[in-house]
C-alpha positions as CSV (number, residue, x, y, z in Angstrom):
1,M,44.9,17.9,-4.6
2,S,43.1,15.5,-2.5
3,T,43.3,11.6,-4.1
4,D,39.6,11.6,-2.3
5,L,38.0,13.8,-5.4
6,L,39.5,11.4,-7.8
7,R,37.3,8.4,-6.3
8,A,34.5,7.0,-8.2
9,M,32.3,7.3,-4.4
10,R,33.2,10.1,-2.8
11,G,33.8,10.0,0.9
12,Y,34.5,6.2,0.8
13,G,38.0,4.9,1.2
14,A,39.2,1.7,-0.8
15,V,36.1,-0.3,-1.9
16,T,37.0,-3.8,-2.2
17,M,34.6,-6.7,-3.7
18,S,33.9,-10.1,-2.9
19,L,32.5,-13.2,-4.3
20,D,30.6,-15.8,-2.3
21,G,31.0,-19.2,-2.8
22,G,28.1,-20.4,-1.1
23,W,25.2,-22.3,-2.9
24,R,21.3,-22.2,-1.8
25,T,18.9,-24.8,-3.1
26,F,15.1,-23.7,-2.5
27,H,12.2,-25.7,-3.5
28,S,8.6,-24.1,-3.0
29,L,5.0,-24.7,-4.0
30,Q,2.9,-21.7,-5.1
31,V,-1.0,-22.3,-4.4
32,A,-3.6,-19.7,-5.4
33,F,-7.2,-19.8,-4.5
34,N,-9.7,-17.8,-6.0
35,R,-13.3,-17.9,-5.1
36,R,-16.4,-15.5,-6.8
37,F,-19.8,-15.1,-5.4
38,A,-22.9,-13.9,-6.8
39,N,-23.3,-9.9,-7.3
40,G,-19.4,-9.7,-8.3
41,L,-17.9,-10.3,-4.8
42,S,-15.0,-12.3,-5.0
43,F,-12.4,-13.5,-2.5
44,G,-8.7,-15.0,-3.0
45,L,-5.6,-16.4,-1.4
46,N,-2.4,-16.9,-2.6
47,D,0.6,-18.4,-0.7
48,T,4.1,-19.8,-1.0
49,I,4.6,-22.9,0.8
50,V,8.8,-23.9,1.9
51,L,9.2,-28.0,1.1
52,S,13.0,-27.6,1.1
53,D,15.7,-24.6,1.9
54,K,19.1,-25.9,2.1
55,Q,22.2,-23.5,2.0
56,S,25.9,-23.2,2.4
57,T,27.3,-19.9,3.4
58,A,30.9,-19.0,4.7
59,Q,31.3,-17.2,8.3
60,R,30.2,-13.5,8.5
61,L,32.6,-11.1,9.9
62,Q,30.5,-8.5,12.0
63,H,31.8,-5.3,14.0
64,N,30.5,-3.0,15.9
65,A,28.8,-0.1,14.1
66,D,31.3,2.6,16.5
């Protein structure tokens, strides 16, 4: 009997879990403008403006898909 049949996700080998120890601080400003005209016509604009985005992450290990 193959041990692959007993795995939670068939077809995968040993699935490991890793936790990221980095941090991220993100400050933004969300704005919305709405304008209603006569005869039921309206116009709206929503946007998010990034004020500050700082992060500390570890290096990523990448490999070729082949």
